[in-house]
N, CA, C and O of each residue as an XYZ file, in Angstrom:
764
protein
N     -41.362    -30.546    -24.150
C     -40.318    -29.578    -23.872
C     -39.288    -29.540    -24.996
O     -38.776    -28.462    -25.299
N     -38.961    -30.666    -25.629
C     -37.911    -30.693    -26.632
C     -38.404    -30.555    -28.059
O     -37.630    -30.732    -29.000
N     -39.671    -30.242    -28.236
C     -40.200    -30.137    -29.586
C     -39.657    -28.928    -30.330
O     -39.533    -28.958    -31.555
N     -39.336    -27.872    -29.609
C     -38.801    -26.657    -30.217
C     -37.549    -26.248    -29.452
O     -37.618    -25.497    -28.480
N     -36.411    -26.749    -29.902
C     -35.160    -26.505    -29.159
C     -34.849    -25.029    -28.919
O     -34.356    -24.672    -27.849
N     -35.131    -24.164    -29.900
C     -34.820    -22.743    -29.712
C     -35.686    -22.135    -28.613
O     -35.224    -21.277    -27.860
N     -36.942    -22.576    -28.519
C     -37.827    -22.080    -27.461
C     -37.390    -22.634    -26.107
O     -37.404    -21.931    -25.096
N     -37.005    -23.902    -26.109
C     -36.522    -24.533    -24.881
C     -35.295    -23.787    -24.349
O     -35.215    -23.478    -23.161
N     -34.355    -23.506    -25.228
C     -33.144    -22.790    -24.817
C     -33.483    -21.390    -24.324
O     -32.901    -20.920    -23.346
N     -34.404    -20.731    -24.981
C     -34.806    -19.382    -24.581
C     -35.453    -19.392    -23.196
O     -35.154    -18.542    -22.357
N     -36.331    -20.348    -22.969
C     -37.015    -20.449    -21.675
C     -36.032    -20.766    -20.559
O     -36.054    -20.140    -19.500
N     -35.174    -21.741    -20.806
C     -34.172    -22.110    -19.794
C     -33.250    -20.931    -19.510
O     -32.906    -20.665    -18.359
N     -32.854    -20.229    -20.563
C     -32.005    -19.051    -20.393
C     -32.679    -17.962    -19.590
O     -32.038    -17.314    -18.762
N     -33.973    -17.748    -19.823
C     -34.719    -16.729    -19.071
C     -34.807    -17.101    -17.597
O     -34.694    -16.235    -16.729
N     -35.005    -18.375    -17.313
C     -35.076    -18.830    -15.915
C     -33.717    -18.643    -15.242
O     -33.639    -18.187    -14.101
N     -32.652    -18.999    -15.956
C     -31.308    -18.848    -15.388
C     -30.962    -17.375    -15.174
O     -30.354    -17.022    -14.163
N     -31.344    -16.518    -16.117
C     -31.078    -15.075    -15.983
C     -31.842    -14.492    -14.803
O     -31.296    -13.694    -14.042
N     -33.110    -14.888    -14.647
C     -33.918    -14.411    -13.515
C     -33.279    -14.861    -12.198
O     -33.172    -14.083    -11.250
N     -32.859    -16.121    -12.156
C     -32.185    -16.630    -10.965
C     -30.938    -15.805    -10.673
O     -30.706    -15.412     -9.529
N     -30.127    -15.538    -11.709
C     -28.871    -14.826    -11.506
C     -29.110    -13.432    -10.936
O     -28.393    -13.005    -10.031
N     -30.096    -12.727    -11.448
C     -30.398    -11.383    -10.929
C     -30.786    -11.457     -9.456
O     -30.374    -10.609     -8.664
N     -31.568    -12.453     -9.085
C     -31.960    -12.627     -7.679
C     -30.749    -13.034     -6.832
O     -30.557    -12.522     -5.729
N     -29.953    -13.939     -7.345
C     -28.795    -14.433     -6.607
C     -27.814    -13.309     -6.296
O     -27.308    -13.220     -5.177
N     -27.542    -12.450     -7.277
C     -26.629    -11.321     -7.056
C     -27.165    -10.390     -5.973
O     -26.395     -9.811     -5.207
N     -28.470    -10.252     -5.914
C     -29.081     -9.310     -4.972
C     -29.179     -9.862     -3.555
O     -29.023     -9.118     -2.587
N     -29.436    -11.161     -3.428
C     -29.705    -11.640     -2.071
C     -29.179    -13.022     -1.713
O     -29.460    -13.499     -0.613
N     -28.445    -13.673     -2.567
C     -27.896    -14.976     -2.215
C     -28.902    -16.100     -2.388
O     -30.083    -15.855     -2.633
N     -28.439    -17.314     -2.263
C     -29.224    -18.501     -2.579
C     -30.334    -18.815     -1.576
O     -31.439    -19.180     -1.976
N     -30.058    -18.679     -0.291
C     -30.969    -19.164      0.736
C     -32.357    -18.532      0.734
O     -33.318    -19.156      1.184
N     -32.474    -17.322      0.241
C     -33.782    -16.665      0.299
C     -34.516    -16.639     -1.043
O     -35.532    -15.956     -1.170
N     -34.025    -17.363     -2.037
C     -34.675    -17.391     -3.352
C     -35.629    -18.573     -3.428
O     -35.267    -19.691     -3.061
N     -36.847    -18.331     -3.905
C     -37.840    -19.390     -4.046
C     -38.113    -19.692     -5.517
O     -37.848    -18.872     -6.396
N     -38.643    -20.878     -5.761
C     -39.031    -21.267     -7.121
C     -40.055    -20.284     -7.664
O     -39.958    -19.847     -8.811
N     -41.025    -19.942     -6.850
C     -42.083    -19.020     -7.266
C     -41.481    -17.679     -7.704
O     -41.895    -17.105     -8.711
N     -40.515    -17.195     -6.946
C     -39.877    -15.915     -7.235
C     -39.099    -15.955     -8.558
O     -39.186    -15.027     -9.362
N     -38.340    -17.034     -8.776
C     -37.564    -17.168    -10.012
C     -38.508    -17.254    -11.209
O     -38.313    -16.574    -12.217
N     -39.526    -18.094    -11.087
C     -40.476    -18.274    -12.193
C     -41.161    -16.953    -12.539
O     -41.272    -16.597    -13.712
N     -41.618    -16.233    -11.523
C     -42.302    -14.956    -11.764
C     -41.361    -13.940    -12.420
O     -41.753    -13.240    -13.354
N     -40.129    -13.862    -11.933
C     -39.165    -12.904    -12.496
C     -38.835    -13.248    -13.959
O     -38.558    -12.359    -14.765
N     -38.868    -14.541    -14.288
C     -38.593    -14.983    -15.657
C     -39.823    -14.849    -16.553
O     -39.717    -14.933    -17.776
N     -40.993    -14.641    -15.936
C     -42.218    -14.512    -16.714
C     -42.909    -15.838    -16.998
O     -43.664    -15.959    -17.963
N     -42.651    -16.825    -16.159
C     -43.256    -18.149    -16.329
C     -43.913    -18.577    -15.030
O     -43.793    -17.905    -14.006
N     -44.612    -19.712    -15.087
C     -45.210    -20.240    -13.861
C     -44.306    -21.328    -13.280
O     -43.319    -21.732    -13.894
N     -44.665    -21.785    -12.096
C     -43.830    -22.771    -11.406
C     -43.716    -24.084    -12.175
O     -42.657    -24.712    -12.166
N     -44.780    -24.504    -12.835
C     -44.720    -25.771    -13.578
C     -43.702    -25.684    -14.714
O     -43.036    -26.674    -15.020
N     -43.571    -24.515    -15.343
C     -42.553    -24.338    -16.383
C     -41.164    -24.432    -15.765
O     -40.266    -25.055    -16.331
N     -40.994    -23.813    -14.605
C     -39.714    -23.899    -13.900
C     -39.329    -25.359    -13.709
O     -38.200    -25.747    -14.010
N     -40.261    -26.177    -13.208
C     -39.960    -27.570    -12.890
C     -39.717    -28.431    -14.129
O     -39.197    -29.539    -14.005
N     -40.074    -27.958    -15.299
C     -39.731    -28.681    -16.525
C     -38.233    -28.603    -16.801
O     -37.676    -29.449    -17.501
N     -37.597    -27.596    -16.252
C     -36.180    -27.360    -16.525
C     -35.268    -27.648    -15.339
O     -34.135    -28.093    -15.520
N     -35.749    -27.398    -14.142
C     -34.924    -27.558    -12.948
C     -35.744    -28.180    -11.819
O     -36.917    -27.844    -11.656
N     -35.140    -29.090    -11.031
C     -35.874    -29.693     -9.915
C     -36.019    -28.768     -8.706
O     -36.950    -28.916     -7.914
N     -35.093    -27.812     -8.568
C     -35.124    -26.893     -7.433
C     -34.219    -25.698     -7.720
O     -33.545    -25.665     -8.749
N     -34.200    -24.732     -6.829
C     -33.397    -23.520     -7.028
C     -31.892    -23.816     -6.995
O     -31.170    -23.314     -7.857
N     -31.386    -24.610     -6.036
C     -29.941    -24.874     -6.032
C     -29.432    -25.537     -7.322
O     -28.270    -25.367     -7.691
N     -30.299    -26.286     -7.999
C     -29.856    -26.936     -9.241
C     -29.548    -25.910    -10.329
O     -28.728    -26.175    -11.209
N     -30.190    -24.749    -10.283
C     -29.866    -23.693    -11.245
C     -28.442    -23.209    -10.991
O     -27.666    -23.019    -11.927
N     -28.110    -23.014     -9.733
C     -26.763    -22.572     -9.382
C     -25.731    -23.591     -9.843
O     -24.715    -23.216    -10.428
N     -25.975    -24.875     -9.589
C     -25.036    -25.915    -10.028
C     -24.895    -25.913    -11.557
O     -23.787    -26.016    -12.083
N     -26.018    -25.795    -12.256
C     -25.999    -25.764    -13.719
C     -25.188    -24.555    -14.220
O     -24.373    -24.675    -15.134
N     -25.426    -23.419    -13.616
C     -24.714    -22.197    -13.993
C     -23.222    -22.350    -13.744
O     -22.406    -22.020    -14.605
N     -22.868    -22.849    -12.572
C     -21.461    -23.009    -12.229
C     -20.765    -23.966    -13.195
O     -19.659    -23.687    -13.656
N     -21.400    -25.076    -13.498
C     -20.789    -26.041    -14.415
C     -20.661    -25.478    -15.822
O     -19.745    -25.853    -16.554
N     -21.558    -24.591    -16.207
C     -21.463    -23.982    -17.537
C     -20.282    -23.011    -17.626
O     -19.837    -22.680    -18.725
N     -19.780    -22.560    -16.493
C     -18.661    -21.628    -16.465
C     -17.303    -22.318    -16.491
O     -16.279    -21.678    -16.731
N     -17.299    -23.619    -16.244
C     -16.046    -24.358    -16.130
C     -15.944    -25.322    -17.307
O     -16.639    -26.337    -17.334
N     -15.090    -25.018    -18.277
C     -14.961    -25.928    -19.415
C     -14.316    -27.239    -18.985
O     -13.337    -27.251    -18.238
N     -14.871    -28.319    -19.460
C     -14.345    -29.632    -19.122
C     -13.781    -30.241    -20.401
O     -14.524    -30.443    -21.361
N     -12.478    -30.539    -20.433
C     -11.905    -31.136    -21.637
C     -12.597    -32.457    -21.953
O     -12.844    -33.266    -21.058
N     -12.907    -32.671    -23.222
C     -13.572    -33.908    -23.606
C     -12.583    -34.969    -24.060
O     -12.953    -36.127    -24.251
N     -11.319    -34.575    -24.234
C     -10.313    -35.546    -24.643
C      -8.936    -35.074    -24.181
O      -8.744    -33.892    -23.896
N      -7.985    -35.994    -24.110
C      -6.625    -35.608    -23.703
C      -5.998    -34.582    -24.651
O      -5.121    -33.821    -24.242
N      -6.437    -34.554    -25.908
C      -5.888    -33.597    -26.863
C      -6.204    -32.154    -26.460
O      -5.508    -31.230    -26.880
N      -7.242    -31.958    -25.655
C      -7.614    -30.612    -25.233
C      -6.795    -30.135    -24.036
O      -6.900    -28.976    -23.635
N      -5.986    -31.016    -23.469
C      -5.137    -30.631    -22.339
C      -4.003    -29.752    -22.837
O      -3.580    -29.881    -23.985
N      -3.497    -28.842    -21.974
C      -2.330    -28.042    -22.363
C      -1.137    -28.953    -22.626
O      -1.114    -30.090    -22.155
N      -0.154    -28.472    -23.369
C       1.001    -29.308    -23.689
C       1.817    -29.643    -22.449
O       1.901    -28.851    -21.510
N       2.409    -30.811    -22.460
C       3.281    -31.202    -21.357
C       4.435    -30.208    -21.297
O       5.025    -29.871    -22.323
N       4.748    -29.746    -20.111
C       5.837    -28.791    -19.957
C       5.324    -27.390    -19.744
O       6.111    -26.488    -19.459
N       4.021    -27.175    -19.875
C       3.485    -25.850    -19.583
C       3.539    -25.639    -18.079
O       3.622    -26.606    -17.321
N       3.493    -24.419    -17.648
C       3.620    -24.056    -16.232
C       4.968    -24.525    -15.683
O       5.023    -25.366    -14.785
N       5.992    -24.002    -16.202
C       7.313    -24.379    -15.739
C       8.204    -24.596    -16.945
O       9.263    -25.213    -16.826
N       7.814    -24.121    -18.056
C       8.582    -24.271    -19.282
C       7.800    -23.623    -20.398
O       7.018    -22.700    -20.169
N       8.008    -24.100    -21.591
C       7.291    -23.534    -22.723
C       5.800    -23.790    -22.555
O       5.391    -24.864    -22.114
N       5.001    -22.807    -22.907
C       3.561    -22.966    -22.816
C       2.945    -22.253    -21.635
O       1.721    -22.155    -21.548
N       3.775    -21.742    -20.706
C       3.239    -21.054    -19.533
C       2.278    -19.942    -19.916
O       1.157    -19.878    -19.412
N       2.721    -19.065    -20.810
C       1.896    -17.931    -21.183
C       0.554    -18.387    -21.732
O      -0.482    -17.804    -21.412
N       0.569    -19.439    -22.567
C      -0.671    -19.916    -23.166
C      -1.606    -20.469    -22.097
O      -2.805    -20.188    -22.116
N      -1.070    -21.250    -21.171
C      -1.896    -21.851    -20.131
C      -2.502    -20.772    -19.236
O      -3.707    -20.781    -18.982
N      -1.681    -19.853    -18.761
C      -2.188    -18.769    -17.925
C      -3.142    -17.881    -18.708
O      -4.150    -17.426    -18.168
N      -2.834    -17.631    -19.975
C      -3.688    -16.801    -20.823
C      -5.068    -17.438    -20.958
O      -6.078    -16.742    -20.857
N      -5.127    -18.748    -21.184
C      -6.412    -19.430    -21.323
C      -7.214    -19.345    -20.027
O      -8.424    -19.120    -20.049
N      -6.531    -19.527    -18.900
C      -7.194    -19.439    -17.609
C      -7.747    -18.031    -17.404
O      -8.872    -17.854    -16.935
N      -6.952    -17.050    -17.758
C      -7.354    -15.654    -17.596
C      -8.508    -15.295    -18.540
O      -9.429    -14.580    -18.145
N      -8.461    -15.783    -19.773
C      -9.543    -15.511    -20.724
C     -10.859    -16.093    -20.237
O     -11.907    -15.462    -20.372
N     -10.811    -17.296    -19.670
C     -12.014    -17.902    -19.100
C     -12.568    -17.013    -17.999
O     -13.769    -16.750    -17.936
N     -11.679    -16.558    -17.138
C     -12.086    -15.719    -16.016
C     -12.651    -14.388    -16.521
O     -13.680    -13.919    -16.035
N     -11.975    -13.792    -17.493
C     -12.419    -12.499    -18.021
C     -13.779    -12.621    -18.707
O     -14.651    -11.772    -18.524
N     -13.951    -13.668    -19.486
C     -15.207    -13.896    -20.214
C     -16.390    -14.006    -19.247
O     -17.497    -13.565    -19.555
N     -16.147    -14.587    -18.099
C     -17.206    -14.813    -17.112
C     -16.993    -13.978    -15.856
O     -17.386    -14.370    -14.757
N     -16.371    -12.836    -16.037
C     -15.975    -11.973    -14.929
C     -17.094    -11.727    -13.915
O     -16.894    -11.914    -12.715
N     -18.256    -11.314    -14.384
C     -19.366    -10.998    -13.482
C     -19.719    -12.202    -12.617
O     -19.932    -12.068    -11.412
N     -19.779    -13.369    -13.231
C     -20.139    -14.583    -12.496
C     -19.060    -14.956    -11.484
O     -19.356    -15.238    -10.323
N     -17.804    -14.956    -11.935
C     -16.712    -15.329    -11.038
C     -16.595    -14.367     -9.860
O     -16.356    -14.795     -8.731
N     -16.762    -13.071    -10.114
C     -16.660    -12.100     -9.020
C     -17.706    -12.380     -7.952
O     -17.408    -12.305     -6.760
N     -18.908    -12.698     -8.359
C     -19.976    -12.967     -7.393
C     -19.778    -14.337     -6.749
O     -19.817    -14.456     -5.525
N     -19.566    -15.367     -7.563
C     -19.488    -16.726     -7.043
C     -18.269    -16.965     -6.165
O     -18.314    -17.792     -5.255
N     -17.183    -16.251     -6.427
C     -15.988    -16.394     -5.592
C     -15.934    -15.352     -4.478
O     -15.068    -15.417     -3.604
N     -16.854    -14.398     -4.509
C     -16.879    -13.327     -3.525
C     -17.524    -13.732     -2.214
O     -17.868    -14.894     -2.000
N     -17.679    -12.750     -1.347
C     -18.214    -12.986     -0.010
C     -19.638    -13.546     -0.014
O     -20.001    -14.323      0.868
N     -20.438    -13.156     -0.998
C     -21.828    -13.617     -1.055
C     -22.005    -14.812     -1.973
O     -23.128    -15.252     -2.221
N     -20.909    -15.330     -2.471
C     -20.963    -16.420     -3.437
C     -21.122    -17.786     -2.804
O     -21.308    -17.929     -1.595
N     -21.044    -18.764     -3.653
C     -21.168    -20.156     -3.245
C     -19.801    -20.661     -2.782
O     -18.872    -20.745     -3.584
N     -19.668    -20.998     -1.492
C     -18.370    -21.467     -0.997
C     -17.869    -22.726     -1.718
O     -16.663    -22.962     -1.792
N     -18.784    -23.520     -2.239
C     -18.386    -24.750     -2.915
C     -17.870    -24.506     -4.331
O     -17.261    -25.396     -4.924
N     -18.106    -23.313     -4.882
C     -17.713    -23.051     -6.267
C     -16.197    -23.104     -6.448
O     -15.704    -23.663     -7.428
N     -15.473    -22.532     -5.517
C     -14.004    -22.569     -5.595
C     -13.520    -24.020     -5.629
O     -12.607    -24.362     -6.380
N     -14.135    -24.856     -4.817
C     -13.782    -26.280     -4.814
C     -14.106    -26.957     -6.134
O     -13.345    -27.803     -6.604
N     -15.235    -26.589     -6.735
C     -15.592    -27.166     -8.039
C     -14.586    -26.750     -9.114
O     -14.177    -27.562     -9.944
N     -14.196    -25.483     -9.087
C     -13.194    -25.023    -10.053
C     -11.908    -25.831     -9.867
O     -11.323    -26.315    -10.836
N     -11.481    -25.969     -8.623
C     -10.246    -26.707     -8.360
C     -10.347    -28.151     -8.850
O      -9.413    -28.665     -9.464
N     -11.474    -28.802     -8.580
C     -11.631    -30.193     -9.003
C     -11.600    -30.331    -10.525
O     -11.076    -31.312    -11.053
N     -12.156    -29.355    -11.221
C     -12.175    -29.421    -12.681
C     -10.829    -29.054    -13.292
O     -10.459    -29.588    -14.338
N     -10.095    -28.153    -12.657
C      -8.820    -27.694    -13.196
C      -7.673    -28.620    -12.785
O      -6.671    -28.732    -13.491
N      -7.831    -29.279    -11.642
C      -6.744    -30.110    -11.097
C      -6.196    -31.122    -12.107
O      -4.976    -31.209    -12.245
N      -7.032    -31.897    -12.827
C      -6.454    -32.845    -13.789
C      -5.632    -32.158    -14.877
O      -4.631    -32.704    -15.340
N      -6.050    -30.971    -15.280
C      -5.279    -30.227    -16.280
C      -3.909    -29.858    -15.733
O      -2.890    -30.042    -16.400
N      -3.897    -29.336    -14.514
C      -2.634    -28.899    -13.910
C      -1.742    -30.106    -13.623
O      -0.540    -30.067    -13.886
N      -2.323    -31.170    -13.088
C      -1.521    -32.365    -12.825
C      -0.955    -32.950    -14.120
O       0.131    -33.529    -14.131
N      -1.705    -32.792    -15.201
C      -1.256    -33.300    -16.489
C      -0.071    -32.547    -17.066
O       0.624    -33.058    -17.944
N       0.165    -31.334    -16.577
C       1.259    -30.540    -17.127
C       2.403    -30.318    -16.137
O       3.451    -29.791    -16.510
N       2.209    -30.715    -14.880
C       3.279    -30.553    -13.894
C       4.309    -31.667    -14.027
O       3.971    -32.830    -14.246
N       5.554    -31.287    -13.891
C       6.644    -32.249    -13.835
C       7.177    -32.231    -12.400
O       7.623    -31.193    -11.912
N       7.130    -33.354    -11.746
C       7.667    -33.422    -10.389
C       9.182    -33.507    -10.459
O       9.719    -34.310    -11.222
N       9.884    -32.690     -9.673
C      11.344    -32.790     -9.659
C      11.787    -34.144     -9.108
O      11.030    -34.830     -8.421
N      13.002    -34.504     -9.417
C      13.537    -35.772     -8.937
C      13.445    -35.823     -7.419
O      13.791    -34.862     -6.732
N      12.982    -36.939     -6.912
C      12.862    -37.131     -5.474
C      11.504    -36.741     -4.909
O      11.189    -37.076     -3.767
N      10.696    -36.038     -5.697
C       9.363    -35.650     -5.226
C       8.390    -36.782     -5.509
O       8.476    -37.459     -6.533
N       7.479    -36.970     -4.593
C       6.479    -38.018     -4.752
C       5.138    -37.459     -5.218
O       5.010    -36.280     -5.550
N       4.168    -38.325     -5.230
C       2.824    -37.932     -5.685
C       2.201    -36.884     -4.757
O       1.508    -35.977     -5.219
N       2.448    -37.009     -3.451
C       1.912    -36.010     -2.520
C       2.424    -34.621     -2.862
O       1.644    -33.670     -2.917
N       3.720    -34.493     -3.091
C       4.304    -33.189     -3.420
C       3.765    -32.655     -4.749
O       3.516    -31.457     -4.882
N       3.586    -33.535     -5.720
C       3.035    -33.120     -7.015
C       1.609    -32.585     -6.846
O       1.261    -31.546     -7.406
N       0.796    -33.296     -6.076
C      -0.582    -32.852     -5.839
C      -0.614    -31.569     -5.012
O      -1.453    -30.700     -5.251
N       0.283    -31.446     -4.049
C       0.374    -30.230     -3.246
C       0.781    -29.037     -4.114
O       0.234    -27.945     -3.964
N       1.727    -29.243     -5.009
C       2.142    -28.178     -5.922
C       0.976    -27.758     -6.812
O       0.796    -26.568     -7.074
N       0.192    -28.713     -7.273
C      -0.977    -28.397     -8.105
C      -1.987    -27.581     -7.313
O      -2.514    -26.590     -7.817
N      -2.259    -27.985     -6.087
C      -3.206    -27.251     -5.235
C      -2.729    -25.833     -4.991
O      -3.512    -24.886     -5.067
N      -1.457    -25.687     -4.699
C      -0.871    -24.375     -4.456
C      -1.013    -23.489     -5.690
O      -1.424    -22.333     -5.590
N      -0.672    -24.036     -6.844
C      -0.714    -23.279     -8.084
C      -2.148    -22.877     -8.443
O      -2.396    -21.731     -8.818
N      -3.078    -23.803     -8.329
C      -4.477    -23.513     -8.653
C      -5.024    -22.442     -7.716
O      -5.649    -21.481     -8.165
N      -4.790    -22.603     -6.421
C      -5.278    -21.625     -5.441
C      -4.677    -20.250     -5.696
O      -5.369    -19.235     -5.619
N      -3.390    -20.227     -5.997
C      -2.719    -18.948     -6.266
C      -3.294    -18.291     -7.513
O      -3.527    -17.082     -7.519
N      -3.526    -19.062     -8.566
C      -4.069    -18.500     -9.802
C      -5.475    -17.941     -9.590
O      -5.790    -16.844    -10.052
N      -6.302    -18.689     -8.899
C      -7.674    -18.228     -8.643
C      -7.640    -16.968     -7.786
O      -8.333    -15.994     -8.080
N      -6.839    -16.985     -6.732
C      -6.735    -15.812     -5.862
C      -6.193    -14.590     -6.581
O      -6.701    -13.483     -6.398
N      -5.164    -14.783     -7.400
C      -4.576    -13.658     -8.133
C      -5.558    -13.087     -9.151
O      -5.672    -11.869     -9.290
N      -6.265    -13.959     -9.860
C      -7.255    -13.484    -10.830
C      -8.393    -12.754    -10.130
O      -8.858    -11.715    -10.599
N      -8.833    -13.301     -9.014
C      -9.898    -12.662     -8.244
C      -9.454    -11.264     -7.805
O     -10.215    -10.302     -7.914
N      -8.225    -11.162     -7.311
C      -7.680     -9.871     -6.895
C      -7.588     -8.914     -8.081
O      -7.997     -7.756     -7.985
N      -7.051     -9.401     -9.197
C      -6.852     -8.551    -10.383
C      -8.180     -8.009    -10.893
O      -8.288     -6.820    -11.194
N      -9.194     -8.869    -10.995
C     -10.474     -8.435    -11.537
C     -11.299     -7.607    -10.561
O     -12.233     -6.919    -10.974
N     -10.972     -7.661     -9.286
C     -11.747     -6.886     -8.307
C     -11.240     -5.449     -8.168
O     -11.892     -4.620     -7.534
N     -10.099     -5.158     -8.749
C      -9.507     -3.820     -8.645
C     -10.146     -2.871     -9.641
O     -10.523     -3.272    -10.743
N     -10.266     -1.619     -9.251
C     -10.784     -0.585    -10.150
C      -9.829     -0.371    -11.314
O     -10.235     -0.384    -12.476
N      -8.556     -0.173    -10.990
C      -7.540      0.035    -12.017
C      -6.558     -1.121    -11.951
O      -6.024     -1.451    -10.892
N      -6.333     -1.727    -13.110
C      -5.416     -2.857    -13.162
C      -4.409     -2.642    -14.282
O      -4.684     -1.935    -15.251
N      -3.243     -3.256    -14.142
C      -2.281     -3.182    -15.241
C      -2.814     -3.990    -16.427
O      -3.757     -4.766    -16.271
N      -2.230     -3.817    -17.586
C      -2.667     -4.602    -18.743
C      -2.510     -6.105    -18.486
O      -1.684     -6.531    -17.679
N      -3.311     -6.882    -19.182
C      -3.277     -8.338    -19.014
C      -1.884     -8.906    -19.261
O      -1.463     -9.846    -18.586
N      -1.178     -8.339    -20.218
C       0.162     -8.838    -20.534
C       1.094     -8.706    -19.327
O       1.892     -9.602    -19.051
N       0.988     -7.594    -18.617
C       1.825     -7.380    -17.429
C       1.447     -8.373    -16.325
O       2.314     -8.949    -15.667
N       0.153     -8.559    -16.138
C      -0.326     -9.524    -15.155
C       0.204    -10.918    -15.486
O       0.734    -11.608    -14.615
N       0.060    -11.328    -16.748
C       0.518    -12.650    -17.168
C       2.024    -12.809    -17.010
O       2.502    -13.862    -16.588
N       2.760    -11.771    -17.346
C       4.218    -11.830    -17.204
C       4.600    -12.015    -15.738
O       5.498    -12.794    -15.422
N       3.919    -11.299    -14.843
C       4.208    -11.423    -13.414
C       3.867    -12.830    -12.916
O       4.661    -13.450    -12.209
N       2.686    -13.330    -13.288
C       2.287    -14.672    -12.858
C       3.264    -15.717    -13.387
O       3.644    -16.637    -12.663
N       3.663    -15.580    -14.625
C       4.615    -16.516    -15.221
C       5.953    -16.463    -14.488
O       6.579    -17.498    -14.257
N       6.389    -15.269    -14.127
C       7.639    -15.096    -13.393
C       7.562    -15.789    -12.032
O       8.511    -16.455    -11.618
N       6.457    -15.634    -11.352
C       6.288    -16.284    -10.041
C       6.303    -17.800    -10.198
O       6.925    -18.503     -9.402
N       5.615    -18.305    -11.231
C       5.584    -19.752    -11.445
C       6.986    -20.268    -11.757
O       7.401    -21.296    -11.222
N       7.712    -19.567    -12.615
C       9.033    -20.044    -13.031
C      10.125    -19.839    -11.990
O      10.956    -20.721    -11.777
N      10.125    -18.669    -11.335
C      11.248    -18.329    -10.447
C      10.904    -18.376     -8.967
O      11.797    -18.261     -8.128
N       9.652    -18.539     -8.632
C       9.269    -18.639     -7.243
C       8.989    -17.301     -6.588
O       9.119    -16.245     -7.208
N       8.610    -17.364     -5.351
C       8.186    -16.181     -4.615
C       9.242    -15.697     -3.633
O       9.086    -14.644     -3.016
N      10.305    -16.458     -3.488
C      11.335    -16.172     -2.481
C      11.920    -14.784     -2.563
O      12.206    -14.184     -1.527
N      12.109    -14.254     -3.747
C      12.738    -12.923     -3.873
C      11.829    -11.799     -3.402
O      12.280    -10.661     -3.274
N      10.541    -12.096     -3.139
C       9.603    -11.079     -2.654
C       9.520    -11.057     -1.128
O       8.879    -10.179     -0.551
N      10.163    -12.017     -0.483
C      10.096    -12.119      0.977
C      11.305    -11.414      1.578
O      12.438    -11.607      1.139
N      11.042    -10.594      2.592
C      12.142     -9.881      3.278
C      13.071    -10.845      3.945
O      12.652    -11.853      4.514
N      14.330    -10.528      3.870
C      15.340    -11.399      4.514
C      15.447    -11.089      5.982
O      16.238    -11.713      6.690
């Protein structure tokens, strides 16, 4: 399998693409190995050289969509999301989402993988915790709760923004998100 890396990558990519087309059409539960292999133009034994089963393709695809920092230097600067660096942090999150828009819309949508949102949160949580500053008197629980709130809000807002037919420019979206992070949501609630 590894004698020709370019062929290996091409074959694996074809299997993943075939899986994705099937997944978008009918969800995970009704997809078979035989079906994926045939749609990719290969036999089942070729499929098994790359993946042990159909759900493993989904896991592989999902993990490929979520960048994992390999070192602390890749983390956003301390003070982002509540100070300098907000725009950059939100911009990077948005660029990731935009780059993989088709995948995120399906995987986070009604027919998507319910566990994907949790995987995104688990991968993003250390980044967010690394940049959050807990106010005086707040403990670790409050810091983790703030991170969960922020991550969930960002994912939900991006999902909403990308699902709309007409959306404002990215700069306007980012400015609004940054404003909510910095000044809170209280001014939007009726008194």
